[in-house]
PAPA-897624 format. One record per atom (N, C-alpha, C): residue in one letter; atom name; x, y, z. Coordinates in steps of 0.02 Angstrom, whole numbers, plus 50000, padded with zeros to 5 digits. Layout:
BEGIN
REC,residuo,atomo,xx,yy,zz
REC,a,CA,X,Y,Z $
...
***
This chain:
BEGIN
REC,residuo,atomo,xx,yy,zz
REC,m,N,49517,50617,49208 $
REC,m,CA,49588,50623,49197 $
REC,m,C,49624,50630,49263 $
REC,s,N,49678,50594,49270 $
REC,s,CA,49716,50594,49332 $
REC,s,C,49775,50642,49327 $
REC,q,N,49789,50677,49382 $
REC,q,CA,49846,50723,49385 $
REC,q,C,49890,50704,49444 $
REC,t,N,49954,50723,49440 $
REC,t,CA,49998,50712,49497 $
REC,t,C,49986,50768,49548 $
REC,a,N,50009,50758,49609 $
REC,a,CA,50001,50809,49661 $
REC,a,C,50036,50873,49639 $
REC,s,N,50093,50867,49607 $
REC,s,CA,50130,50926,49584 $
REC,s,C,50089,50966,49533 $
REC,e,N,50050,50932,49493 $
REC,e,CA,50007,50966,49443 $
REC,e,C,49946,50998,49477 $
REC,r,N,49926,50972,49534 $
REC,r,CA,49868,50999,49570 $
REC,r,C,49883,51062,49610 $
REC,f,N,49947,51069,49631 $
REC,f,CA,49966,51128,49671 $
REC,f,C,49979,51186,49624 $
REC,l,N,49930,51230,49617 $
REC,l,CA,49936,51287,49571 $
REC,l,C,49964,51349,49605 $
REC,f,N,49963,51349,49671 $
REC,f,CA,49986,51407,49709 $
REC,f,C,50035,51385,49763 $
REC,c,N,50079,51428,49782 $
REC,c,CA,50127,51415,49835 $
REC,c,C,50089,51409,49901 $
REC,p,N,50098,51354,49939 $
REC,p,CA,50063,51348,50002 $
REC,p,C,50090,51395,50056 $
REC,q,N,50148,51425,50045 $
REC,q,CA,50177,51471,50094 $
REC,q,C,50151,51542,50086 $
REC,c,N,50153,51568,50024 $
REC,c,CA,50134,51638,50014 $
REC,c,C,50073,51648,49969 $
REC,g,N,50050,51595,49935 $
REC,g,CA,49991,51600,49894 $
REC,g,C,50003,51623,49823 $
REC,s,N,50065,51635,49804 $
REC,s,CA,50079,51658,49736 $
REC,s,C,50066,51602,49686 $
REC,a,N,50045,51622,49626 $
REC,a,CA,50035,51573,49573 $
REC,a,C,50102,51542,49555 $
REC,r,N,50101,51477,49543 $
REC,r,CA,50163,51441,49526 $
REC,r,C,50179,51452,49453 $
REC,s,N,50243,51463,49439 $
REC,s,CA,50265,51467,49370 $
REC,s,C,50291,51399,49346 $
REC,d,N,50299,51352,49392 $
REC,d,CA,50327,51286,49376 $
REC,d,C,50277,51230,49390 $
REC,v,N,50213,51241,49374 $
REC,v,CA,50162,51190,49388 $
REC,v,C,50184,51124,49357 $
REC,g,N,50182,51073,49399 $
REC,g,CA,50203,51006,49377 $
REC,g,C,50275,50991,49394 $
REC,g,N,50314,51041,49412 $
REC,g,CA,50384,51031,49429 $
REC,g,C,50392,51000,49499 $
REC,n,N,50448,50967,49508 $
REC,n,CA,50464,50938,49573 $
REC,n,C,50538,50950,49585 $
REC,p,N,50554,50992,49635 $
REC,p,CA,50511,51018,49686 $
REC,p,C,50470,51078,49662 $
REC,l,N,50418,51094,49701 $
REC,l,CA,50383,51157,49693 $
REC,l,C,50433,51210,49717 $
REC,s,N,50449,51258,49674 $
REC,s,CA,50497,51311,49691 $
REC,s,C,50463,51378,49680 $
REC,c,N,50446,51411,49734 $
REC,c,CA,50411,51476,49728 $
REC,c,C,50462,51531,49715 $
REC,t,N,50452,51566,49660 $
REC,t,CA,50497,51622,49643 $
REC,t,C,50482,51684,49685 $
REC,a,N,50422,51688,49714 $
REC,a,CA,50404,51746,49754 $
REC,a,C,50434,51745,49824 $
REC,c,N,50433,51686,49857 $
REC,c,CA,50456,51684,49927 $
REC,c,C,50514,51635,49938 $
REC,g,N,50531,51595,49888 $
REC,g,CA,50586,51548,49895 $
REC,g,C,50568,51482,49926 $
REC,f,N,50504,51472,49943 $
REC,f,CA,50482,51409,49973 $
REC,f,C,50493,51351,49924 $
REC,k,N,50515,51295,49951 $
REC,k,CA,50523,51234,49911 $
REC,k,C,50485,51177,49945 $
REC,h,N,50453,51137,49903 $
REC,h,CA,50419,51077,49928 $
REC,h,C,50432,51020,49880 $
REC,y,N,50456,50963,49907 $
REC,y,CA,50470,50904,49866 $
REC,y,C,50411,50857,49870 $
REC,f,N,50387,50835,49813 $
REC,f,CA,50331,50788,49810 $
REC,f,C,50359,50717,49810 $
REC,g,N,50371,50692,49869 $
REC,g,CA,50396,50624,49878 $
REC,g,C,50338,50576,49883 $
REC,p,N,50353,50512,49883 $
REC,p,CA,50299,50463,49887 $
REC,p,C,50269,50457,49957 $
REC,a,N,50206,50437,49959 $
REC,a,CA,50176,50415,50022 $
REC,a,C,50206,50347,50037 $
REC,v,N,50202,50325,50098 $
REC,v,CA,50230,50260,50118 $
REC,v,C,50173,50214,50139 $
REC,a,N,50174,50153,50112 $
REC,a,CA,50124,50103,50130 $
REC,a,C,50159,50037,50145 $
REC,v,N,50123,49992,50178 $
REC,v,CA,50151,49927,50197 $
REC,v,C,50103,49872,50176 $
REC,g,N,50131,49813,50169 $
REC,g,CA,50091,49754,50154 $
REC,g,C,50121,49694,50189 $
REC,g,N,50078,49648,50210 $
REC,g,CA,50101,49588,50245 $
REC,g,C,50084,49525,50207 $
REC,i,N,50133,49481,50201 $
REC,i,CA,50122,49415,50173 $
REC,i,C,50117,49367,50232 $
REC,i,N,50059,49335,50238 $
REC,i,CA,50045,49287,50292 $
REC,i,C,50030,49220,50259 $
REC,v,N,50063,49168,50284 $
REC,v,CA,50057,49102,50255 $
REC,v,C,50028,49054,50307 $
REC,d,N,49981,49011,50285 $
REC,d,CA,49953,48961,50330 $
REC,d,C,49997,48898,50332 $
REC,a,N,49977,48848,50370 $
REC,a,CA,50016,48787,50379 $
REC,a,C,50025,48748,50314 $
REC,e,N,49980,48756,50267 $
REC,e,CA,49985,48722,50202 $
REC,e,C,50028,48759,50152 $
REC,g,N,50051,48819,50170 $
REC,g,CA,50091,48859,50125 $
REC,g,C,50051,48906,50081 $
REC,k,N,49986,48912,50095 $
REC,k,CA,49944,48958,50057 $
REC,k,C,49951,49029,50085 $
REC,i,N,49948,49078,50040 $
REC,i,CA,49954,49148,50060 $
REC,i,C,49885,49177,50072 $
REC,l,N,49880,49217,50124 $
REC,l,CA,49817,49251,50141 $
REC,l,C,49810,49312,50095 $
REC,f,N,49757,49311,50055 $
REC,f,CA,49740,49367,50011 $
REC,f,C,49674,49397,50035 $
REC,l,N,49667,49461,50022 $
REC,l,CA,49604,49496,50036 $
REC,l,C,49570,49511,49969 $
REC,r,N,49506,49504,49967 $
REC,r,CA,49467,49527,49910 $
REC,r,C,49442,49596,49931 $
REC,r,N,49464,49648,49896 $
REC,r,CA,49453,49717,49916 $
REC,r,C,49379,49737,49913 $
REC,a,N,49355,49772,49964 $
REC,a,CA,49285,49794,49968 $
REC,a,C,49275,49864,49941 $
REC,r,N,49329,49898,49923 $
REC,r,CA,49322,49967,49897 $
REC,r,C,49377,49983,49847 $
REC,d,N,49366,50036,49811 $
REC,d,CA,49416,50058,49762 $
REC,d,C,49473,50094,49798 $
REC,p,N,49531,50095,49767 $
REC,p,CA,49546,50066,49703 $
REC,p,C,49551,49990,49707 $
REC,g,N,49533,49959,49652 $
REC,g,CA,49539,49886,49648 $
REC,g,C,49483,49847,49682 $
REC,m,N,49424,49877,49689 $
REC,m,CA,49369,49842,49722 $
REC,m,C,49356,49775,49687 $
REC,g,N,49351,49722,49728 $
REC,g,CA,49337,49656,49703 $
REC,g,C,49400,49617,49682 $
REC,k,N,49456,49651,49679 $
REC,k,CA,49519,49618,49661 $
REC,k,C,49556,49595,49723 $
REC,l,N,49607,49555,49711 $
REC,l,CA,49647,49529,49767 $
REC,l,C,49701,49578,49788 $
REC,g,N,49716,49576,49853 $
REC,g,CA,49770,49617,49881 $
REC,g,C,49798,49583,49942 $
REC,l,N,49848,49613,49970 $
REC,l,CA,49877,49590,50033 $
REC,l,C,49852,49636,50089 $
REC,p,N,49849,49611,50150 $
REC,p,CA,49831,49656,50205 $
REC,p,C,49885,49710,50211 $
REC,g,N,49862,49771,50223 $
REC,g,CA,49909,49826,50230 $
REC,g,C,49876,49892,50217 $
REC,g,N,49915,49945,50215 $
REC,g,CA,49889,50011,50203 $
REC,g,C,49942,50064,50216 $
REC,f,N,49920,50126,50219 $
REC,f,CA,49966,50182,50227 $
REC,f,C,49995,50186,50297 $
REC,v,N,50058,50208,50301 $
REC,v,CA,50091,50221,50364 $
REC,v,C,50067,50288,50389 $
REC,d,N,50045,50290,50452 $
REC,d,CA,50022,50353,50482 $
REC,d,C,50081,50396,50505 $
REC,l,N,50067,50460,50514 $
REC,l,CA,50117,50507,50540 $
REC,l,C,50143,50482,50607 $
REC,n,N,50208,50484,50617 $
REC,n,CA,50241,50462,50679 $
REC,n,C,50235,50388,50693 $
REC,e,N,50227,50348,50640 $
REC,e,CA,50220,50276,50647 $
REC,e,C,50275,50242,50605 $
REC,t,N,50305,50190,50632 $
REC,t,CA,50355,50153,50594 $
REC,t,C,50319,50106,50545 $
REC,a,N,50355,50083,50495 $
REC,a,CA,50326,50036,50447 $
REC,a,C,50305,49971,50483 $
REC,e,N,50346,49949,50530 $
REC,e,CA,50329,49887,50567 $
REC,e,C,50266,49895,50608 $
REC,a,N,50259,49952,50642 $
REC,a,CA,50198,49964,50680 $
REC,a,C,50138,49970,50634 $
REC,a,N,50147,50000,50575 $
REC,a,CA,50092,50008,50527 $
REC,a,C,50067,49941,50501 $
REC,v,N,50113,49895,50483 $
REC,v,CA,50090,49831,50456 $
REC,v,C,50053,49792,50511 $
REC,a,N,50078,49794,50572 $
REC,a,CA,50043,49760,50627 $
REC,a,C,49974,49790,50639 $
REC,r,N,49969,49856,50638 $
REC,r,CA,49905,49891,50649 $
REC,r,C,49856,49875,50592 $
REC,e,N,49880,49880,50531 $
REC,e,CA,49836,49867,50473 $
REC,e,C,49809,49796,50473 $
REC,i,N,49850,49748,50491 $
REC,i,CA,49828,49679,50492 $
REC,i,C,49775,49668,50546 $
REC,v,N,49783,49699,50603 $
REC,v,CA,49732,49696,50655 $
REC,v,C,49667,49729,50631 $
REC,e,N,49673,49789,50602 $
REC,e,CA,49614,49826,50579 $
REC,e,C,49576,49789,50524 $
REC,e,N,49612,49761,50476 $
REC,e,CA,49580,49731,50418 $
REC,e,C,49555,49660,50430 $
REC,i,N,49593,49620,50468 $
REC,i,CA,49575,49549,50475 $
REC,i,C,49580,49522,50546 $
REC,g,N,49594,49564,50595 $
REC,g,CA,49592,49543,50665 $
REC,g,C,49648,49498,50690 $
REC,l,N,49701,49490,50651 $
REC,l,CA,49756,49446,50671 $
REC,l,C,49812,49484,50706 $
REC,q,N,49842,49452,50756 $
REC,q,CA,49899,49481,50792 $
REC,q,C,49963,49451,50763 $
REC,i,N,50008,49494,50742 $
REC,i,CA,50072,49473,50715 $
REC,i,C,50119,49455,50772 $
REC,t,N,50152,49397,50766 $
REC,t,CA,50200,49376,50817 $
REC,t,C,50271,49391,50796 $
REC,s,N,50284,49394,50731 $
REC,s,CA,50350,49414,50706 $
REC,s,C,50342,49436,50634 $
REC,m,N,50391,49472,50610 $
REC,m,CA,50391,49494,50540 $
REC,m,C,50463,49501,50516 $
REC,q,N,50471,49492,50451 $
REC,q,CA,50537,49500,50420 $
REC,q,C,50528,49539,50356 $
REC,y,N,50572,49588,50347 $
REC,y,CA,50570,49630,50288 $
REC,y,C,50578,49586,50226 $
REC,l,N,50539,49600,50174 $
REC,l,CA,50545,49564,50111 $
REC,l,C,50573,49609,50056 $
REC,a,N,50540,49665,50042 $
REC,a,CA,50561,49708,49986 $
REC,a,C,50520,49772,49985 $
REC,t,N,50542,49819,49944 $
REC,t,CA,50501,49879,49930 $
REC,t,C,50490,49881,49855 $
REC,f,N,50431,49906,49837 $
REC,f,CA,50414,49916,49766 $
REC,f,C,50377,49982,49760 $
REC,l,N,50384,50013,49702 $
REC,l,CA,50348,50075,49688 $
REC,l,C,50277,50058,49667 $
REC,n,N,50231,50101,49685 $
REC,n,CA,50161,50092,49670 $
REC,n,C,50131,50160,49653 $
REC,s,N,50071,50160,49630 $
REC,s,CA,50035,50222,49615 $
REC,s,C,49964,50212,49640 $
REC,y,N,49938,50262,49674 $
REC,y,CA,49871,50259,49704 $
REC,y,C,49831,50317,49678 $
REC,r,N,49774,50302,49646 $
REC,r,CA,49730,50355,49621 $
REC,r,C,49678,50372,49673 $
REC,y,N,49675,50435,49691 $
REC,y,CA,49626,50458,49740 $
REC,y,C,49594,50522,49716 $
REC,l,N,49529,50520,49704 $
REC,l,CA,49491,50579,49682 $
REC,l,C,49525,50615,49624 $
REC,g,N,49549,50577,49575 $
REC,g,CA,49579,50607,49516 $
REC,g,C,49652,50628,49524 $
REC,t,N,49681,50614,49582 $
REC,t,CA,49752,50631,49592 $
REC,t,C,49792,50566,49596 $
REC,e,N,49846,50565,49559 $
REC,e,CA,49892,50508,49558 $
REC,e,C,49944,50519,49612 $
REC,i,N,49944,50475,49662 $
REC,i,CA,49990,50482,49718 $
REC,i,C,50044,50428,49712 $
REC,p,N,50108,50448,49708 $
REC,p,CA,50160,50397,49707 $
REC,p,C,50167,50367,49777 $
REC,v,N,50177,50301,49779 $
REC,v,CA,50180,50266,49843 $
REC,v,C,50241,50220,49843 $
REC,l,N,50275,50219,49899 $
REC,l,CA,50329,50171,49911 $
REC,l,C,50299,50117,49956 $
REC,d,N,50291,50056,49929 $
REC,d,CA,50262,50001,49967 $
REC,d,C,50318,49959,49998 $
REC,i,N,50313,49947,50063 $
REC,i,CA,50362,49906,50100 $
REC,i,C,50327,49842,50120 $
REC,f,N,50356,49785,50102 $
REC,f,CA,50324,49721,50115 $
REC,f,C,50362,49681,50168 $
REC,y,N,50323,49647,50210 $
REC,y,CA,50351,49605,50263 $
REC,y,C,50318,49536,50258 $
REC,v,N,50357,49485,50276 $
REC,v,CA,50329,49418,50286 $
REC,v,C,50311,49416,50360 $
REC,c,N,50247,49406,50374 $
REC,c,CA,50222,49409,50442 $
REC,c,C,50200,49340,50467 $
REC,r,N,50213,49327,50530 $
REC,r,CA,50193,49264,50561 $
REC,r,C,50138,49277,50612 $
REC,v,N,50092,49231,50616 $
REC,v,CA,50040,49232,50667 $
REC,v,C,50040,49164,50701 $
REC,d,N,50023,49161,50765 $
REC,d,CA,50020,49098,50801 $
REC,d,C,49957,49059,50784 $
REC,a,N,49903,49095,50771 $
REC,a,CA,49839,49061,50758 $
REC,a,C,49795,49106,50715 $
REC,f,N,49747,49074,50681 $
REC,f,CA,49700,49111,50639 $
REC,f,C,49630,49114,50671 $
REC,d,N,49625,49097,50736 $
REC,d,CA,49561,49097,50771 $
REC,d,C,49525,49164,50769 $
REC,s,N,49564,49218,50773 $
REC,s,CA,49533,49285,50776 $
REC,s,C,49522,49316,50707 $
REC,l,N,49533,49277,50654 $
REC,l,CA,49525,49302,50586 $
REC,l,C,49453,49325,50573 $
REC,k,N,49447,49389,50558 $
REC,k,CA,49381,49417,50543 $
REC,k,C,49391,49478,50498 $
REC,a,N,49361,49476,50439 $
REC,a,CA,49369,49531,50391 $
REC,a,C,49330,49592,50412 $
REC,a,N,49362,49651,50408 $
REC,a,CA,49327,49714,50419 $
REC,a,C,49286,49729,50356 $
REC,p,N,49219,49727,50360 $
REC,p,CA,49177,49730,50300 $
REC,p,C,49184,49794,50259 $
REC,d,N,49204,49849,50289 $
REC,d,CA,49212,49911,50252 $
REC,d,C,49275,49910,50208 $
REC,e,N,49322,49865,50222 $
REC,e,CA,49384,49861,50185 $
REC,e,C,49394,49795,50148 $
REC,v,N,49367,49741,50176 $
REC,v,CA,49381,49674,50150 $
REC,v,C,49316,49638,50134 $
REC,k,N,49308,49621,50070 $
REC,k,CA,49248,49584,50048 $
REC,k,C,49252,49511,50073 $
REC,q,N,49312,49481,50067 $
REC,q,CA,49323,49414,50093 $
REC,q,C,49397,49399,50097 $
REC,v,N,49414,49349,50137 $
REC,v,CA,49483,49326,50145 $
REC,v,C,49489,49259,50110 $
REC,e,N,49542,49250,50072 $
REC,e,CA,49554,49188,50036 $
REC,e,C,49626,49165,50047 $
REC,f,N,49635,49101,50063 $
REC,f,CA,49701,49071,50066 $
REC,f,C,49713,49036,50000 $
REC,l,N,49765,49058,49964 $
REC,l,CA,49777,49032,49897 $
REC,l,C,49851,49019,49885 $
REC,f,N,49865,48969,49844 $
REC,f,CA,49932,48963,49817 $
REC,f,C,49936,49016,49762 $
REC,p,N,49991,49052,49757 $
REC,p,CA,49993,49108,49709 $
REC,p,C,50002,49085,49636 $
REC,l,N,49948,49062,49607 $
REC,l,CA,49948,49041,49538 $
REC,l,C,49941,49102,49492 $
REC,k,N,49959,49095,49429 $
REC,k,CA,49956,49150,49382 $
REC,k,C,49887,49182,49379 $
REC,d,N,49834,49141,49379 $
REC,d,CA,49766,49168,49376 $
REC,d,C,49752,49214,49436 $
REC,h,N,49776,49195,49494 $
REC,h,CA,49766,49236,49554 $
REC,h,C,49808,49300,49549 $
REC,l,N,49870,49293,49526 $
REC,l,CA,49913,49352,49521 $
REC,l,C,49886,49402,49470 $
REC,d,N,49852,49377,49418 $
REC,d,CA,49822,49421,49369 $
REC,d,C,49763,49460,49398 $
REC,e,N,49737,49438,49455 $
REC,e,CA,49681,49472,49488 $
REC,e,C,49703,49523,49540 $
REC,m,N,49768,49534,49547 $
REC,m,CA,49793,49579,49599 $
REC,m,C,49774,49652,49584 $
REC,a,N,49754,49688,49635 $
REC,a,CA,49735,49758,49628 $
REC,a,C,49795,49803,49614 $
REC,f,N,49853,49785,49642 $
REC,f,CA,49912,49827,49635 $
REC,f,C,49971,49785,49610 $
REC,e,N,50007,49812,49562 $
REC,e,CA,50066,49778,49534 $
REC,e,C,50119,49767,49588 $
REC,s,N,50125,49812,49635 $
REC,s,CA,50175,49804,49689 $
REC,s,C,50159,49743,49731 $
REC,n,N,50095,49731,49745 $
REC,n,CA,50075,49671,49783 $
REC,n,C,50093,49608,49744 $
REC,r,N,50079,49609,49680 $
REC,r,CA,50095,49552,49638 $
REC,r,C,50170,49537,49640 $
REC,r,N,50210,49589,49632 $
REC,r,CA,50283,49580,49632 $
REC,r,C,50308,49553,49699 $
REC,a,N,50278,49575,49754 $
REC,a,CA,50298,49550,49820 $
REC,a,C,50281,49476,49827 $
REC,v,N,50222,49457,49805 $
REC,v,CA,50201,49387,49809 $
REC,v,C,50245,49344,49765 $
REC,e,N,50260,49368,49705 $
REC,e,CA,50304,49329,49660 $
REC,e,C,50374,49321,49690 $
REC,l,N,50401,49374,49720 $
REC,l,CA,50467,49370,49752 $
REC,l,C,50465,49319,49808 $
REC,f,N,50414,49324,49851 $
REC,f,CA,50407,49277,49906 $
REC,f,C,50402,49205,49881 $
REC,a,N,50359,49194,49832 $
REC,a,CA,50349,49126,49805 $
REC,a,C,50414,49098,49775 $
REC,n,N,50451,49140,49740 $
REC,n,CA,50515,49118,49711 $
REC,n,C,50566,49101,49764 $
REC,q,N,50565,49136,49820 $
REC,q,CA,50612,49123,49875 $
REC,q,C,50593,49060,49914 $
REC,h,N,50530,49038,49908 $
REC,h,CA,50506,48982,49949 $
REC,h,C,50484,48923,49907 $
REC,k,N,50518,48912,49851 $
REC,k,CA,50502,48855,49808 $
REC,k,C,50531,48792,49838 $
***
């Protein structure tokens, strides 16, 4: 069974008192007045297109969504911009250097980790690369890289609904 972070926090992280509002957002401690808002984590994804107009998809090597399709990307680190995060994630996952990027959209997502449901705000960029010579999948994260036209069958294989929506938006804008 999956729980939200707010449901997992049973005690005030400031004073240790038992929460009377378990599951509430914000966490409001009646003993010390501490408040904590359970906002979403932030993640990024990149849409990279080859010369034929095919989108670069990753076949995920681990859960969530192991074996399913996704876009290169991941969580934004502390003190990192979304733009720096998408460039870093693309280098880490597939070895490509981004030469430019343009904001596409944001979509809400949900990420299950060790039984906790984490709300995520996914930010998508259309990314350009000069060459694919350095393309190499990081085996701990990427089972394989596939260049595909975003057909319904492929979209039905997406690990995350937010990735699917970003690809559909991009495809509709580039018909």
